[in-house]
N, C-alpha and C positions, 0 to 999 in steps of 0.2 A: 096657709093662704086660703081664703074662702073660695068656694066653688059657685055657690048660688049668686045670682045677680043682686038680690036684695042684701046679701051679706057683704058683697063688695061695696055697695052703696053705703051701708052702715059704717064700713071701715073708713071710707072717704070722709064721711061726716064726722067720725070720731077724730080723725087726724086734724080736720079743720077746726073743730071745737077745742081740741087740745092746744093748738097754736094760739087761738084767741085767748084761752084761759091763761096760758103762760104769759102772754103780754100783759094781761090785766094784773096777774100776780106780781109780775116784775115791777110794774108801776107802784103797786102797794108796798112792796119790799123796799124799793129805792126811796120812796117818800118817808117811810117809817125810819129807815136807817139815817137819812139826812136830818130828820127831826131829833132823833136820839143824839146824833153827833153834835148838833147845835145846842141841845140842852146840856150835854155833858161838858161842852166847851165853855158854857156860861153865857152864851149869846142869847139873851132873852128874846130880843126882837126877831131874830132869825128863827128861833125855836117856835115862836108863835106863828110866824108865816108858814113854816114847814108843817106845823101841826094842822093848819087849815087845809093845806094841800093833801096831807095824809088822810085827814078826815073825809075829804071829798072822794079820794081814791078808794078808801075802805067802803064808803057808802055805795059807790058804783059797783064795786066787786060784790057786795052783798046783794045789790039789786039784780045783778046778772047771775046770781046764785053760784058765784065762784067761791065766795066765802059764805059760811052759814051766818045767820042773823046774830046769834049769840057770840060767835067768834068775832064778828065785826065789832059788836058792842064792847067786848072784853078788850080788844086791841085799842079801841078809841079811849076807853076808860084808863087803861094803863099809860097810854101816851099822854093823856091829859094830866094825870097825876105827876108824871115825870116833868112835863113842861111847867106845871104850877110850882113844883119844888124848885126848879131851876130859876124861875122868875122871882121867887120869894127871897132868894139869896141876895 
């Protein structure tokens, strides 16, 4: 447990930021999961819709620096490939 006042404040800030980051990551994970499920089930329309939502969530996470820029680009690229493969069938 920190003793100094500034260390206590930093600990509070860290807790707050951790909670915010968890919620952002949760949105990203859920949209990505739903996109994958829609693509694997063969529902092209739903996969495209969920891909749009996932793309927005990933971009927001990258903008807030929860995800790194290249990680966000990689996730979007792989999801896009999956959706394209599912829609071409």
